[in-house]
C-alpha positions in Angstrom: 11.2 15.1 -17.3 10.2 12.1 -17.6 5.9 11.3 -17.4 4.8 8.2 -15.7 2.9 7.7 -19.0 6.2 8.1 -21.3 8.0 5.8 -18.8 5.2 3.2 -19.3 4.9 3.4 -23.2 8.3 2.3 -23.3 8.2 -0.2 -20.8 4.9 -2.1 -21.7 6.7 -4.2 -24.6 9.6 -5.0 -22.7 7.7 -6.4 -19.6 5.4 -8.6 -21.4 8.9 -10.4 -22.8 10.3 -10.2 -19.0 6.8 -10.8 -16.6 9.8 -11.2 -13.5 11.4 -8.3 -14.1 10.7 -5.4 -11.0 10.9 -1.7 -10.6 14.7 -1.3 -10.3 15.2 -3.0 -13.9 13.0 -1.1 -14.9 14.1 1.6 -14.0 18.0 0.9 -16.1 16.5 -0.1 -18.5 14.9 3.3 -19.0 17.8 5.0 -18.5 20.1 2.6 -20.6 17.9 2.7 -23.7 17.4 6.2 -23.2 20.2 8.1 -21.4 18.4 10.2 -18.6 17.9 9.6 -15.2 15.2 8.6 -13.6 14.0 8.4 -10.3 12.5 4.8 -8.6 9.3 6.0 -7.7 8.6 7.8 -11.6 10.2 3.7 -12.9 8.2 2.3 -10.2 4.6 4.0 -10.9 5.8 3.8 -15.0 6.1 0.2 -14.0 2.8 -0.3 -12.3 0.8 1.8 -15.2 2.8 -0.6 -18.1 1.4 -2.9 -16.0 -1.7 -2.5 -15.7 -2.4 -1.9 -19.4 -0.8 -4.7 -20.2 -3.2 -6.9 -17.8 -5.8 -4.8 -17.2 -7.3 -3.1 -13.7 -7.4 -5.5 -10.4 -10.7 -4.0 -9.7 -12.1 -4.5 -13.5 -11.5 -8.6 -13.0 -14.1 -9.0 -10.5 -16.8 -8.4 -13.0 -15.0 -10.8 -15.1 -14.7 -13.6 -12.8 -18.9 -14.1 -13.7 -17.8 -14.6 -17.1 -15.3 -16.7 -16.6 -17.9 -19.3 -14.6 -20.3 -19.1 -17.8 -17.6 -19.9 -20.0 -16.5 -23.3 -17.1 -19.9 -24.2 -17.4 -20.1 -24.1 -21.4 -16.9 -25.9 -21.9 -17.1 -27.9 -19.2 -20.0 -29.0 -17.7 -20.5 -30.6 -14.4 -18.0 -28.5 -13.5 -18.6 -26.5 -10.5 -18.2 -23.0 -9.7 -19.8 -21.2 -7.3 -19.0 -17.8 -6.5 -19.9 -15.5 -3.5 -20.1 -12.0 -3.0 -21.7 -9.6 0.1 -23.6 -6.5 -0.6 -21.3 -3.2 0.4 -24.2 -0.4 0.1 -25.2 -0.8 -3.6 -22.1 -2.6 -4.5 -21.4 -6.2 -4.7 -18.0 -7.1 -3.1 -15.8 -10.4 -3.8 -15.7 -13.0 -0.9 -15.1 -16.4 -2.6 -14.9 -18.7 -5.2 -14.6 -22.3 -5.3 -14.0 -24.6 -8.6 -14.6 -28.1 -9.3 -13.5 -29.0 -12.9 -15.4 -32.2 -13.7 -12.7 -33.8 -15.4 -10.7 -33.3 -12.0 -13.2 -34.8 -10.0 -13.8 -37.6 -12.7 -10.5 -38.3 -12.5 -9.9 -38.6 -8.7 -12.7 -40.9 -8.9 -11.8 -43.2 -11.6 -7.8 -43.5 -10.7 -7.3 -42.2 -7.5 -7.0 -43.6 -3.8 -10.0 -43.1 -1.8 -8.1 -40.2 0.7 -8.9 -36.1 0.1 -6.1 -34.0 1.9 -7.1 -30.3 1.9 -4.7 -27.3 2.8 -4.7 -23.4 2.3 -1.7 -21.1 1.4 -1.9 -17.5 2.0 -2.2 -15.1 -1.0 0.6 -12.2 -1.3 -0.2 -9.0 -3.3 -2.4 -6.0 -3.7 -5.7 -8.3 -2.7 -4.4 -10.8 -0.1 -6.0 -13.5 1.0 -6.1 -18.3 1.4 -5.8 -20.4 -1.7 -7.3 -23.6 0.2 -7.2 -26.6 -1.9 -8.3 -30.2 -1.6 -6.3 -33.0 -3.8 -5.6 -36.8 -3.5 -3.4 -39.1 -4.7 -2.7 -41.0 -7.9 -1.3 -44.4 -8.8 1.9 -42.9 -9.2 1.8 -41.6 -5.5 1.8 -37.8 -7.1 -0.6 -35.4 -5.8 -3.8 -34.6 -8.1 -6.1 -31.9 -8.1 -9.3 -32.1 -7.4 -11.1 -28.5 -6.1 -10.0 -25.2 -5.0 -10.7 -22.0 -3.6 -10.0 -18.6 -2.7 -11.4 -16.6 0.8 -10.6 -13.8 3.0 -9.5 -15.8 6.0 -9.0 -19.6 7.4 -11.9 -19.3 9.7 -14.5 -22.0 10.7 -17.1 -20.4 7.9 -14.7 -20.5 5.1 -14.1 -23.8 5.7 -17.3 -26.0 6.1 -18.2 -23.5 3.0 -15.2 -25.2 1.2 -16.1 -28.7 2.7 
């Protein structure tokens, strides 16, 4: 009987080349390659483990966010990256992030119409929330991205913070 880690080991390279494939395709791949019958749940959990091996754990990405902020401040001086956290007991919990890269702000000031549009879109996945964006209009009538933020919900507090 195939274990979750056995399935993950066989799917890792394949998922790197086929990132949009789901559990059904993963099940078919293992069954076709190895001539075994595999439960959907085993294919799903093996695929999740393989994706975790490829991309790392969701939980670990929170601590990497501060490294990314520091790197952005070095490579793009003048950019604004604000990370807001909440204390829950002794742990810090991600609340929201705002990003305005200096080249984007400069480009807006140098060549876009004096108009800023803001909107938000829902985020789906393991962690849900809202992706807010500030955009302008350039000389070709195309959208020009100025800044973005991620927060848990559209409410007055988050919108004031974004603005």
